[in-house]
Backbone atoms as SQL, in Angstrom:
CREATE TABLE atoms (id INTEGER PRIMARY KEY, chain TEXT, resi INTEGER, resn TEXT, atom TEXT, x REAL, y REAL, z REAL);
INSERT INTO atoms VALUES
  (1, 'A', 1, 'MET', 'N', 89.073, -84.447, 109.457),
  (2, 'A', 1, 'MET', 'CA', 89.469, -84.934, 110.755),
  (3, 'A', 1, 'MET', 'C', 90.466, -84.191, 111.595),
  (4, 'A', 2, 'LYS', 'N', 91.439, -83.471, 110.799),
  (5, 'A', 2, 'LYS', 'CA', 92.377, -82.399, 111.349),
  (6, 'A', 2, 'LYS', 'C', 91.597, -81.467, 112.231),
  (7, 'A', 3, 'LEU', 'N', 90.539, -80.971, 111.712),
  (8, 'A', 3, 'LEU', 'CA', 89.827, -79.863, 112.379),
  (9, 'A', 3, 'LEU', 'C', 89.072, -80.571, 113.679),
  (10, 'A', 4, 'GLN', 'N', 88.752, -81.750, 113.587),
  (11, 'A', 4, 'GLN', 'CA', 88.017, -82.376, 114.670),
  (12, 'A', 4, 'GLN', 'C', 89.075, -82.571, 115.738),
  (13, 'A', 5, 'LEU', 'N', 90.445, -83.024, 115.376),
  (14, 'A', 5, 'LEU', 'CA', 91.346, -83.176, 116.416),
  (15, 'A', 5, 'LEU', 'C', 91.802, -81.862, 117.079),
  (16, 'A', 6, 'CYS', 'N', 91.888, -80.901, 116.216),
  (17, 'A', 6, 'CYS', 'CA', 92.379, -79.439, 116.747),
  (18, 'A', 6, 'CYS', 'C', 91.289, -79.039, 117.756),
  (19, 'A', 7, 'LEU', 'N', 90.083, -79.156, 117.303),
  (20, 'A', 7, 'LEU', 'CA', 88.898, -78.891, 118.305),
  (21, 'A', 7, 'LEU', 'C', 89.026, -79.364, 119.553),
  (22, 'A', 8, 'SER', 'N', 89.161, -80.787, 119.392),
  (23, 'A', 8, 'SER', 'CA', 89.244, -81.566, 120.597),
  (24, 'A', 8, 'SER', 'C', 90.423, -81.317, 121.464),
  (25, 'A', 9, 'ALA', 'N', 91.593, -81.022, 120.759),
  (26, 'A', 9, 'ALA', 'CA', 92.807, -80.555, 121.636),
  (27, 'A', 9, 'ALA', 'C', 92.387, -79.354, 122.363),
  (28, 'A', 10, 'ALA', 'N', 91.826, -78.339, 121.519),
  (29, 'A', 10, 'ALA', 'CA', 91.617, -76.920, 122.203),
  (30, 'A', 10, 'ALA', 'C', 90.590, -77.029, 123.415),
  (31, 'A', 11, 'LEU', 'N', 89.522, -78.084, 123.366),
  (32, 'A', 11, 'LEU', 'CA', 88.476, -78.250, 124.347),
  (33, 'A', 11, 'LEU', 'C', 89.258, -78.881, 125.507),
  (34, 'A', 12, 'LEU', 'N', 90.038, -79.881, 125.351),
  (35, 'A', 12, 'LEU', 'CA', 90.794, -80.372, 126.455),
  (36, 'A', 12, 'LEU', 'C', 91.578, -79.536, 127.144),
  (37, 'A', 13, 'ALA', 'N', 92.421, -78.678, 126.349),
  (38, 'A', 13, 'ALA', 'CA', 93.318, -77.742, 127.098),
  (39, 'A', 13, 'ALA', 'C', 92.519, -76.637, 127.610),
  (40, 'A', 14, 'ALA', 'N', 91.627, -76.228, 127.411),
  (41, 'A', 14, 'ALA', 'CA', 90.685, -75.127, 127.939),
  (42, 'A', 14, 'ALA', 'C', 89.852, -75.573, 129.273),
  (43, 'A', 15, 'GLY', 'N', 89.534, -77.049, 129.244),
  (44, 'A', 15, 'GLY', 'CA', 88.760, -77.573, 130.528),
  (45, 'A', 15, 'GLY', 'C', 87.671, -76.874, 130.905),
  (46, 'A', 16, 'SER', 'N', 88.030, -75.905, 131.843),
  (47, 'A', 16, 'SER', 'CA', 86.909, -75.237, 132.548),
  (48, 'A', 16, 'SER', 'C', 86.502, -73.984, 132.029),
  (49, 'A', 17, 'LEU', 'N', 87.030, -73.621, 130.913),
  (50, 'A', 17, 'LEU', 'CA', 86.584, -72.160, 130.381),
  (51, 'A', 17, 'LEU', 'C', 85.338, -72.196, 129.696),
  (52, 'A', 18, 'ALA', 'N', 84.660, -73.246, 129.211),
  (53, 'A', 18, 'ALA', 'CA', 83.623, -73.294, 128.527),
  (54, 'A', 18, 'ALA', 'C', 82.768, -74.624, 128.703),
  (55, 'A', 19, 'GLN', 'N', 81.520, -74.454, 128.580),
  (56, 'A', 19, 'GLN', 'CA', 80.746, -75.649, 128.740),
  (57, 'A', 19, 'GLN', 'C', 79.596, -75.687, 128.009),
  (58, 'A', 20, 'ALA', 'N', 79.290, -76.660, 127.281),
  (59, 'A', 20, 'ALA', 'CA', 78.204, -76.523, 126.301),
  (60, 'A', 20, 'ALA', 'C', 77.084, -77.556, 126.874),
  (61, 'A', 21, 'GLN', 'N', 75.822, -77.201, 126.783),
  (62, 'A', 21, 'GLN', 'CA', 74.812, -77.879, 127.223),
  (63, 'A', 21, 'GLN', 'C', 74.196, -78.436, 125.959),
  (64, 'A', 22, 'LEU', 'N', 74.199, -80.006, 125.784),
  (65, 'A', 22, 'LEU', 'CA', 73.948, -80.620, 124.540),
  (66, 'A', 22, 'LEU', 'C', 73.082, -81.705, 124.887),
  (67, 'A', 23, 'SER', 'N', 71.949, -81.894, 124.402),
  (68, 'A', 23, 'SER', 'CA', 71.008, -83.037, 124.590),
  (69, 'A', 23, 'SER', 'C', 71.469, -84.159, 123.730),
  (70, 'A', 24, 'ILE', 'N', 71.771, -85.417, 124.249),
  (71, 'A', 24, 'ILE', 'CA', 72.106, -86.646, 123.742),
  (72, 'A', 24, 'ILE', 'C', 70.880, -87.662, 123.675),
  (73, 'A', 25, 'PRO', 'N', 70.212, -87.766, 122.563),
  (74, 'A', 25, 'PRO', 'CA', 68.930, -88.366, 122.707),
  (75, 'A', 25, 'PRO', 'C', 69.045, -90.006, 123.053),
  (76, 'A', 26, 'SER', 'N', 70.219, -90.611, 122.589),
  (77, 'A', 26, 'SER', 'CA', 70.287, -91.931, 123.039),
  (78, 'A', 26, 'SER', 'C', 71.887, -92.367, 122.874),
  (79, 'A', 27, 'THR', 'N', 72.232, -93.396, 123.481),
  (80, 'A', 27, 'THR', 'CA', 73.741, -93.766, 123.634),
  (81, 'A', 27, 'THR', 'C', 73.914, -94.603, 122.257),
  (82, 'A', 28, 'GLY', 'N', 75.155, -94.474, 121.776),
  (83, 'A', 28, 'GLY', 'CA', 75.547, -95.131, 120.343),
  (84, 'A', 28, 'GLY', 'C', 75.110, -94.538, 119.266),
  (85, 'A', 29, 'VAL', 'N', 74.649, -93.187, 119.367),
  (86, 'A', 29, 'VAL', 'CA', 74.270, -92.314, 118.077),
  (87, 'A', 29, 'VAL', 'C', 75.254, -91.066, 118.139),
  (88, 'A', 30, 'PRO', 'N', 75.838, -90.989, 117.178),
  (89, 'A', 30, 'PRO', 'CA', 76.860, -89.636, 116.992),
  (90, 'A', 30, 'PRO', 'C', 75.988, -88.457, 117.134),
  (91, 'A', 31, 'VAL', 'N', 76.612, -87.623, 117.705),
  (92, 'A', 31, 'VAL', 'CA', 75.952, -86.267, 117.770),
  (93, 'A', 31, 'VAL', 'C', 76.904, -85.362, 117.388),
  (94, 'A', 32, 'THR', 'N', 76.502, -84.439, 116.331),
  (95, 'A', 32, 'THR', 'CA', 77.536, -83.500, 115.623),
  (96, 'A', 32, 'THR', 'C', 77.103, -82.082, 115.874),
  (97, 'A', 33, 'VAL', 'N', 78.069, -81.322, 116.429),
  (98, 'A', 33, 'VAL', 'CA', 77.768, -79.816, 116.822),
  (99, 'A', 33, 'VAL', 'C', 78.432, -79.097, 115.695),
  (100, 'A', 34, 'ASN', 'N', 77.579, -78.165, 115.016),
  (101, 'A', 34, 'ASN', 'CA', 78.029, -77.594, 113.512),
  (102, 'A', 34, 'ASN', 'C', 78.204, -76.149, 114.018),
  (103, 'A', 35, 'PHE', 'N', 79.410, -75.709, 113.551),
  (104, 'A', 35, 'PHE', 'CA', 79.608, -74.170, 113.911),
  (105, 'A', 35, 'PHE', 'C', 79.567, -73.318, 112.645),
  (106, 'A', 36, 'THR', 'N', 78.977, -74.014, 111.486),
  (107, 'A', 36, 'THR', 'CA', 78.827, -73.372, 110.290),
  (108, 'A', 36, 'THR', 'C', 78.060, -72.008, 110.632),
  (109, 'A', 37, 'GLY', 'N', 78.472, -70.795, 109.980),
  (110, 'A', 37, 'GLY', 'CA', 77.997, -69.467, 110.215),
  (111, 'A', 37, 'GLY', 'C', 78.356, -68.760, 111.540),
  (112, 'A', 38, 'PHE', 'N', 79.178, -69.423, 112.294),
  (113, 'A', 38, 'PHE', 'CA', 79.853, -68.722, 113.651),
  (114, 'A', 38, 'PHE', 'C', 80.872, -68.023, 113.169),
  (115, 'A', 39, 'ASP', 'N', 80.810, -66.720, 113.250),
  (116, 'A', 39, 'ASP', 'CA', 82.006, -65.697, 112.906),
  (117, 'A', 39, 'ASP', 'C', 82.824, -65.251, 114.109),
  (118, 'A', 40, 'GLY', 'N', 82.508, -65.792, 115.426),
  (119, 'A', 40, 'GLY', 'CA', 83.269, -65.160, 116.439),
  (120, 'A', 40, 'GLY', 'C', 82.577, -64.009, 116.915),
  (121, 'A', 41, 'GLY', 'N', 81.157, -63.885, 116.687),
  (122, 'A', 41, 'GLY', 'CA', 80.846, -62.650, 117.142),
  (123, 'A', 41, 'GLY', 'C', 79.971, -62.714, 118.639),
  (124, 'A', 42, 'GLY', 'N', 80.114, -63.774, 119.364),
  (125, 'A', 42, 'GLY', 'CA', 79.698, -63.801, 120.548),
  (126, 'A', 42, 'GLY', 'C', 78.718, -64.621, 121.006),
  (127, 'A', 43, 'PHE', 'N', 77.860, -64.381, 121.893),
  (128, 'A', 43, 'PHE', 'CA', 76.815, -65.289, 122.496),
  (129, 'A', 43, 'PHE', 'C', 75.464, -64.349, 122.804),
  (130, 'A', 44, 'ASP', 'N', 74.300, -64.707, 122.519),
  (131, 'A', 44, 'ASP', 'CA', 73.155, -64.074, 122.507),
  (132, 'A', 44, 'ASP', 'C', 72.046, -65.017, 122.973),
  (133, 'A', 45, 'ALA', 'N', 71.337, -64.555, 123.924),
  (134, 'A', 45, 'ALA', 'CA', 69.987, -65.286, 124.286),
  (135, 'A', 45, 'ALA', 'C', 69.136, -65.676, 122.785),
  (136, 'A', 46, 'ALA', 'N', 69.065, -64.717, 121.921),
  (137, 'A', 46, 'ALA', 'CA', 68.358, -64.967, 120.719),
  (138, 'A', 46, 'ALA', 'C', 69.203, -64.454, 119.623),
  (139, 'A', 47, 'PRO', 'N', 70.198, -65.545, 119.419),
  (140, 'A', 47, 'PRO', 'CA', 71.429, -65.146, 118.592),
  (141, 'A', 47, 'PRO', 'C', 71.156, -64.580, 117.138),
  (142, 'A', 48, 'SER', 'N', 71.804, -63.728, 116.777),
  (143, 'A', 48, 'SER', 'CA', 71.657, -63.466, 115.284),
  (144, 'A', 48, 'SER', 'C', 72.819, -63.898, 114.595),
  (145, 'A', 49, 'ALA', 'N', 72.884, -63.770, 113.299),
  (146, 'A', 49, 'ALA', 'CA', 74.071, -64.350, 112.550),
  (147, 'A', 49, 'ALA', 'C', 75.298, -64.256, 113.148),
  (148, 'A', 50, 'GLY', 'N', 76.194, -65.298, 113.213),
  (149, 'A', 50, 'GLY', 'CA', 77.623, -65.084, 113.371),
  (150, 'A', 50, 'GLY', 'C', 77.771, -65.442, 115.069),
  (151, 'A', 51, 'LYS', 'N', 76.686, -65.503, 115.773),
  (152, 'A', 51, 'LYS', 'CA', 76.730, -65.810, 117.401),
  (153, 'A', 51, 'LYS', 'C', 76.104, -67.043, 117.860),
  (154, 'A', 52, 'LEU', 'N', 76.631, -67.545, 118.751),
  (155, 'A', 52, 'LEU', 'CA', 76.104, -68.788, 119.442),
  (156, 'A', 52, 'LEU', 'C', 75.065, -68.530, 120.437),
  (157, 'A', 53, 'ASP', 'N', 74.168, -69.464, 120.603),
  (158, 'A', 53, 'ASP', 'CA', 73.030, -69.396, 121.542),
  (159, 'A', 53, 'ASP', 'C', 73.591, -69.513, 122.975),
  (160, 'A', 54, 'ALA', 'N', 73.371, -68.423, 123.879),
  (161, 'A', 54, 'ALA', 'CA', 73.624, -68.344, 125.079),
  (162, 'A', 54, 'ALA', 'C', 72.999, -69.178, 125.935),
  (163, 'A', 55, 'ASP', 'N', 71.864, -69.945, 125.565),
  (164, 'A', 55, 'ASP', 'CA', 71.150, -70.899, 126.359),
  (165, 'A', 55, 'ASP', 'C', 71.700, -72.099, 126.359),
  (166, 'A', 56, 'ASN', 'N', 73.047, -72.323, 125.363),
  (167, 'A', 56, 'ASN', 'CA', 73.463, -73.653, 125.083),
  (168, 'A', 56, 'ASN', 'C', 74.920, -73.572, 125.794),
  (169, 'A', 57, 'TRP', 'N', 75.383, -72.393, 126.221),
  (170, 'A', 57, 'TRP', 'CA', 76.773, -72.121, 126.562),
  (171, 'A', 57, 'TRP', 'C', 76.878, -71.600, 127.930),
  (172, 'A', 58, 'ALA', 'N', 77.854, -72.020, 128.754),
  (173, 'A', 58, 'ALA', 'CA', 78.327, -71.211, 129.964),
  (174, 'A', 58, 'ALA', 'C', 79.881, -71.116, 129.871),
  (175, 'A', 59, 'VAL', 'N', 80.262, -69.948, 130.203),
  (176, 'A', 59, 'VAL', 'CA', 81.731, -69.566, 129.974),
  (177, 'A', 59, 'VAL', 'C', 82.294, -68.983, 131.227),
  (178, 'A', 60, 'THR', 'N', 83.384, -69.502, 131.775),
  (179, 'A', 60, 'THR', 'CA', 83.991, -69.093, 133.195),
  (180, 'A', 60, 'THR', 'C', 85.487, -68.825, 132.982),
  (181, 'A', 61, 'GLY', 'N', 86.048, -68.127, 133.483),
  (182, 'A', 61, 'GLY', 'CA', 87.541, -68.031, 133.671),
  (183, 'A', 61, 'GLY', 'C', 88.130, -66.835, 132.805),
  (184, 'A', 62, 'PHE', 'N', 87.450, -66.292, 131.958),
  (185, 'A', 62, 'PHE', 'CA', 87.903, -64.971, 131.070),
  (186, 'A', 62, 'PHE', 'C', 88.082, -63.730, 131.929),
  (187, 'A', 63, 'SER', 'N', 88.806, -62.758, 131.471),
  (188, 'A', 63, 'SER', 'CA', 88.852, -61.493, 132.302),
  (189, 'A', 63, 'SER', 'C', 87.567, -60.705, 132.110),
  (190, 'A', 64, 'ASP', 'N', 86.880, -60.934, 131.050),
  (191, 'A', 64, 'ASP', 'CA', 85.563, -60.277, 131.217),
  (192, 'A', 64, 'ASP', 'C', 84.565, -60.874, 131.937),
  (193, 'A', 65, 'GLY', 'N', 84.723, -61.904, 132.925),
  (194, 'A', 65, 'GLY', 'CA', 83.808, -62.358, 133.700),
  (195, 'A', 65, 'GLY', 'C', 83.340, -63.835, 133.348),
  (196, 'A', 66, 'ASP', 'N', 82.343, -64.256, 134.001),
  (197, 'A', 66, 'ASP', 'CA', 81.797, -65.633, 133.729),
  (198, 'A', 66, 'ASP', 'C', 80.211, -65.323, 133.348),
  (199, 'A', 67, 'ARG', 'N', 79.801, -65.999, 132.613),
  (200, 'A', 67, 'ARG', 'CA', 78.499, -66.270, 132.137),
  (201, 'A', 67, 'ARG', 'C', 77.925, -67.564, 132.179),
  (202, 'A', 68, 'THR', 'N', 76.733, -67.661, 132.882),
  (203, 'A', 68, 'THR', 'CA', 75.868, -68.848, 133.017),
  (204, 'A', 68, 'THR', 'C', 75.220, -69.164, 131.737),
  (205, 'A', 69, 'TYR', 'N', 74.520, -70.404, 131.577),
  (206, 'A', 69, 'TYR', 'CA', 73.592, -70.865, 130.703),
  (207, 'A', 69, 'TYR', 'C', 72.557, -69.984, 130.611),
  (208, 'A', 70, 'GLY', 'N', 72.128, -69.408, 129.463),
  (209, 'A', 70, 'GLY', 'CA', 71.085, -68.525, 129.342),
  (210, 'A', 70, 'GLY', 'C', 71.132, -67.065, 129.696),
  (211, 'A', 71, 'SER', 'N', 72.437, -66.568, 129.924),
  (212, 'A', 71, 'SER', 'CA', 72.457, -65.057, 130.342),
  (213, 'A', 71, 'SER', 'C', 71.677, -64.250, 129.456),
  (214, 'A', 72, 'VAL', 'N', 70.911, -63.262, 130.191),
  (215, 'A', 72, 'VAL', 'CA', 70.066, -62.510, 129.576),
  (216, 'A', 72, 'VAL', 'C', 70.750, -61.307, 128.841),
  (217, 'A', 73, 'ASP', 'N', 71.930, -61.115, 129.164),
  (218, 'A', 73, 'ASP', 'CA', 72.538, -59.860, 128.484),
  (219, 'A', 73, 'ASP', 'C', 73.229, -60.539, 127.102),
  (220, 'A', 74, 'THR', 'N', 73.264, -59.668, 126.214),
  (221, 'A', 74, 'THR', 'CA', 74.176, -60.042, 124.908),
  (222, 'A', 74, 'THR', 'C', 75.648, -59.998, 125.229),
  (223, 'A', 75, 'ILE', 'N', 76.201, -61.119, 124.860),
  (224, 'A', 75, 'ILE', 'CA', 77.783, -61.065, 125.113),
  (225, 'A', 75, 'ILE', 'C', 78.254, -60.863, 123.747),
  (226, 'A', 76, 'SER', 'N', 78.875, -59.833, 123.590),
  (227, 'A', 76, 'SER', 'CA', 79.534, -59.480, 122.198),
  (228, 'A', 76, 'SER', 'C', 80.606, -58.427, 122.230),
  (229, 'A', 77, 'GLY', 'N', 81.590, -59.027, 122.374),
  (230, 'A', 77, 'GLY', 'CA', 82.914, -58.149, 122.492),
  (231, 'A', 77, 'GLY', 'C', 83.922, -58.642, 123.486),
  (232, 'A', 78, 'GLY', 'N', 84.925, -58.048, 123.702),
  (233, 'A', 78, 'GLY', 'CA', 86.050, -58.500, 124.558),
  (234, 'A', 78, 'GLY', 'C', 86.373, -59.905, 124.183),
  (235, 'A', 79, 'ASP', 'N', 86.529, -60.785, 125.429),
  (236, 'A', 79, 'ASP', 'CA', 86.995, -62.107, 125.463),
  (237, 'A', 79, 'ASP', 'C', 86.060, -62.884, 124.697),
  (238, 'A', 80, 'PHE', 'N', 84.778, -62.529, 124.588),
  (239, 'A', 80, 'PHE', 'CA', 83.757, -63.430, 124.278),
  (240, 'A', 80, 'PHE', 'C', 83.504, -63.663, 122.731),
  (241, 'A', 81, 'ALA', 'N', 84.025, -62.578, 121.985),
  (242, 'A', 81, 'ALA', 'CA', 83.877, -62.415, 120.643),
  (243, 'A', 81, 'ALA', 'C', 85.029, -61.848, 119.987),
  (244, 'A', 82, 'LYS', 'N', 85.870, -62.521, 119.723),
  (245, 'A', 82, 'LYS', 'CA', 87.364, -62.238, 119.102),
  (246, 'A', 82, 'LYS', 'C', 87.271, -62.364, 117.541),
  (247, 'A', 83, 'GLY', 'N', 86.197, -62.800, 116.829),
  (248, 'A', 83, 'GLY', 'CA', 86.080, -63.089, 115.591),
  (249, 'A', 83, 'GLY', 'C', 86.635, -64.013, 114.900),
  (250, 'A', 84, 'VAL', 'N', 86.970, -64.051, 113.484),
  (251, 'A', 84, 'VAL', 'CA', 87.381, -65.239, 112.819),
  (252, 'A', 84, 'VAL', 'C', 88.945, -65.313, 112.992),
  (253, 'A', 85, 'THR', 'N', 89.656, -66.423, 112.938),
  (254, 'A', 85, 'THR', 'CA', 91.103, -66.573, 112.813),
  (255, 'A', 85, 'THR', 'C', 91.351, -67.745, 112.177),
  (256, 'A', 86, 'THR', 'N', 92.572, -67.771, 111.644),
  (257, 'A', 86, 'THR', 'CA', 93.081, -69.091, 110.925),
  (258, 'A', 86, 'THR', 'C', 94.026, -69.849, 111.919),
  (259, 'A', 87, 'GLY', 'N', 94.227, -69.286, 112.880),
  (260, 'A', 87, 'GLY', 'CA', 95.182, -69.789, 114.120),
  (261, 'A', 87, 'GLY', 'C', 96.042, -68.608, 114.468),
  (262, 'A', 88, 'ASP', 'N', 97.148, -69.303, 115.177),
  (263, 'A', 88, 'ASP', 'CA', 98.373, -68.185, 115.698),
  (264, 'A', 88, 'ASP', 'C', 97.650, -67.318, 116.440),
  (265, 'A', 89, 'VAL', 'N', 96.732, -67.228, 117.272),
  (266, 'A', 89, 'VAL', 'CA', 96.209, -66.043, 118.020),
  (267, 'A', 89, 'VAL', 'C', 97.045, -65.859, 119.214),
  (268, 'A', 90, 'VAL', 'N', 97.166, -64.881, 119.745),
  (269, 'A', 90, 'VAL', 'CA', 97.852, -64.481, 120.905),
  (270, 'A', 90, 'VAL', 'C', 97.361, -63.820, 122.097),
  (271, 'A', 91, 'SER', 'N', 96.004, -63.539, 121.790),
  (272, 'A', 91, 'SER', 'CA', 95.113, -63.099, 123.019),
  (273, 'A', 91, 'SER', 'C', 94.198, -63.983, 123.296),
  (274, 'A', 92, 'GLY', 'N', 93.848, -64.080, 124.729),
  (275, 'A', 92, 'GLY', 'CA', 92.743, -64.994, 125.108),
  (276, 'A', 92, 'GLY', 'C', 91.506, -64.677, 124.719),
  (277, 'A', 93, 'GLY', 'N', 90.659, -65.560, 124.584),
  (278, 'A', 93, 'GLY', 'CA', 89.183, -65.337, 124.040),
  (279, 'A', 93, 'GLY', 'C', 88.655, -66.402, 123.336),
  (280, 'A', 94, 'ILE', 'N', 87.436, -66.194, 122.802),
  (281, 'A', 94, 'ILE', 'CA', 86.825, -67.213, 121.976),
  (282, 'A', 94, 'ILE', 'C', 86.599, -66.846, 120.598),
  (283, 'A', 95, 'TYR', 'N', 87.057, -67.604, 119.841),
  (284, 'A', 95, 'TYR', 'CA', 87.324, -67.329, 118.264),
  (285, 'A', 95, 'TYR', 'C', 86.558, -68.270, 117.350),
  (286, 'A', 96, 'ALA', 'N', 86.215, -67.970, 116.174),
  (287, 'A', 96, 'ALA', 'CA', 85.706, -68.806, 115.184),
  (288, 'A', 96, 'ALA', 'C', 86.841, -69.263, 114.323),
  (289, 'A', 97, 'LEU', 'N', 87.400, -70.559, 114.372),
  (290, 'A', 97, 'LEU', 'CA', 88.589, -70.851, 113.855),
  (291, 'A', 97, 'LEU', 'C', 88.159, -71.443, 112.387),
  (292, 'A', 98, 'ASP', 'N', 88.794, -70.736, 111.156),
  (293, 'A', 98, 'ASP', 'CA', 88.618, -71.028, 109.719),
  (294, 'A', 98, 'ASP', 'C', 89.618, -71.924, 109.527),
  (295, 'A', 99, 'ASN', 'N', 89.432, -73.248, 109.068),
  (296, 'A', 99, 'ASN', 'CA', 90.321, -74.149, 108.451),
  (297, 'A', 99, 'ASN', 'C', 89.992, -74.369, 107.314),
  (298, 'A', 100, 'ALA', 'N', 90.448, -73.752, 106.049),
  (299, 'A', 100, 'ALA', 'CA', 90.142, -73.919, 104.768),
  (300, 'A', 100, 'ALA', 'C', 88.571, -73.996, 104.373),
  (301, 'A', 101, 'GLY', 'N', 88.010, -73.010, 105.060),
  (302, 'A', 101, 'GLY', 'CA', 86.658, -72.976, 104.907),
  (303, 'A', 101, 'GLY', 'C', 85.478, -73.670, 105.973),
  (304, 'A', 102, 'ASN', 'N', 86.460, -74.719, 106.696),
  (305, 'A', 102, 'ASN', 'CA', 85.675, -75.416, 107.735),
  (306, 'A', 102, 'ASN', 'C', 85.662, -74.520, 109.122),
  (307, 'A', 103, 'ILE', 'N', 84.469, -74.285, 109.718),
  (308, 'A', 103, 'ILE', 'CA', 84.414, -73.330, 110.885),
  (309, 'A', 103, 'ILE', 'C', 84.311, -74.197, 112.061),
  (310, 'A', 104, 'GLY', 'N', 85.225, -73.849, 113.160),
  (311, 'A', 104, 'GLY', 'CA', 85.277, -74.526, 114.311),
  (312, 'A', 104, 'GLY', 'C', 85.230, -73.533, 115.432),
  (313, 'A', 105, 'LEU', 'N', 85.255, -73.914, 116.654),
  (314, 'A', 105, 'LEU', 'CA', 85.437, -73.127, 117.858),
  (315, 'A', 105, 'LEU', 'C', 86.759, -73.262, 118.545),
  (316, 'A', 106, 'LEU', 'N', 87.353, -71.996, 118.752),
  (317, 'A', 106, 'LEU', 'CA', 88.845, -72.022, 119.142),
  (318, 'A', 106, 'LEU', 'C', 88.591, -71.446, 120.602),
  (319, 'A', 107, 'LEU', 'N', 89.151, -71.887, 121.494),
  (320, 'A', 107, 'LEU', 'CA', 89.363, -71.219, 122.891),
  (321, 'A', 107, 'LEU', 'C', 90.600, -71.194, 123.252),
  (322, 'A', 108, 'GLN', 'N', 91.036, -69.731, 123.414),
  (323, 'A', 108, 'GLN', 'CA', 92.509, -69.604, 123.700),
  (324, 'A', 108, 'GLN', 'C', 92.683, -68.979, 125.087),
  (325, 'A', 109, 'PRO', 'N', 92.898, -69.947, 126.217),
  (326, 'A', 109, 'PRO', 'CA', 92.818, -69.694, 127.692),
  (327, 'A', 109, 'PRO', 'C', 93.674, -68.305, 127.791),
  (328, 'A', 110, 'THR', 'N', 94.872, -68.152, 127.349),
  (329, 'A', 110, 'THR', 'CA', 95.833, -66.915, 127.866),
  (330, 'A', 110, 'THR', 'C', 96.545, -66.700, 126.508),
  (331, 'A', 111, 'SER', 'N', 97.194, -65.668, 126.793),
  (332, 'A', 111, 'SER', 'CA', 98.330, -65.226, 125.646),
  (333, 'A', 111, 'SER', 'C', 99.284, -66.054, 125.820);
């Protein structure tokens, strides 16, 4: 529950920094996004281990530029691939948040 609250708070704070494209099959049915295996390695149209699928994410507002859904270039490095952290980050970017082995997405808008 703490991880969900942390992720929710981070996403609300980041607002316009990242958007995900998610298919919701019907109302009233919970949808779970699982970040297991994500290691903060960035985004790719054909993701390898540790990366997120670029077809499902649009990212704007970082100093490394903006990326639309399905960007054909591999996004790995800089703001888009900050690696794994347990928190207390000081540099803006996208991280894999490791909370006692539970992996989540952490968006740090600025330092």
